[in-house]
C-alpha positions, 0 to 999 in steps of 0.5 A: 840526088845529084847534089847529094852525090856531088856534096856530102857523099863525095866528101865522105868517100874521099875522107874514108879513102884518105883516112883509111889509106893512112891507117893501111900505110901505118899497118904495113910499116908497123907490121914489118919485122924488125929482125927480118925487114928493118934491121939493115935499113937503118944501118944503110939508109943511102943504099936503102933509099937508092934501092927503093927509088930504083924499084918503084920507077922500074916497075912504073915503066912498061917493060922496065922489069924482067917480070913485065917483059916476060908477059908482054900482052898482060903488061900492055893491058895492065898499063893500058888500064892503069894509065887511064885510071890515073889520068882520066879522073885527075886530068879530064877537064870536067873532073878538073872543074869539079875538083876546083869547085869542091877542093880548090885543086887545079892542075893541067888538063887533057883534051876531050879527044885524048880522054876518049882515047884513054877511056876506050883503051882502059876499057879494052885493056880491062876486058883483056885482063878479064879474059886472061882470068877466064882463059888461063887456068893458073889465073882462073883458079886464084880468082874468087868472087871478090876479085870479080867484084873488084874488076866490075867495080873498076870498070863501072866508072869508065862504062858509065862515063862513056854512056854519059859522054855520048848521051846514050839514053838518059844523060842525068841518070848515067852522069849520076851513075858515073859519080856514084860508081866513082865514089864507090871505088873511093870507099872500097880502096882502103878495104880491098885489093884496090888499096894497091894503088897506094900500097904499091909504092910502100911494097916496092920501096920495101922490096927495093930496100931489101934487095939493095941492102940485104940481098947482095947490095952490100956484098963484102961488107960487115952487115947486121941482119 
């Protein structure tokens, strides 16, 4: 089972994720209306690029936008989870060894104690995000079964990873469960709201270009709409 999970299923899930997201990127940009979304971008490429970069990095900074500052607790939970979701899969020593063996990819690593801290923060942050969906009626009414499935799916690799890390019960079982749940996430990314891990950059860039050019970015100039 372990060999299957770390071999064919890993390569299959990674391939589905990469190819699926290439398709999603194409669909996103191909779906933009030429008249409404793109007509000004070609005329003002420098302003569009500046707006795109500004939009992305502002939203990547905790409390870097008005929207983040307006919801301080949610913002802390959001970044607490997403920082762990990025750094632990890519930079944990054990994961780095695995990626080096399977893909020939190697980069800097974070220490095991730091990974433990980030994992606990990620789990606690996700619990806060779940509590928010349960408590706030304006969020609860927008949450359906698919959203709950994504939340559970997102938490599973962290929980199983902790159980394997502290060797609670059968280590081999939790290790395989950790690998499997991680691969399920890879499979799901192109087909669910988890695609935002990549499409975030597309949507923020497009909105940044929109505000940098059309919505006041070039006031006082003749601009084709």
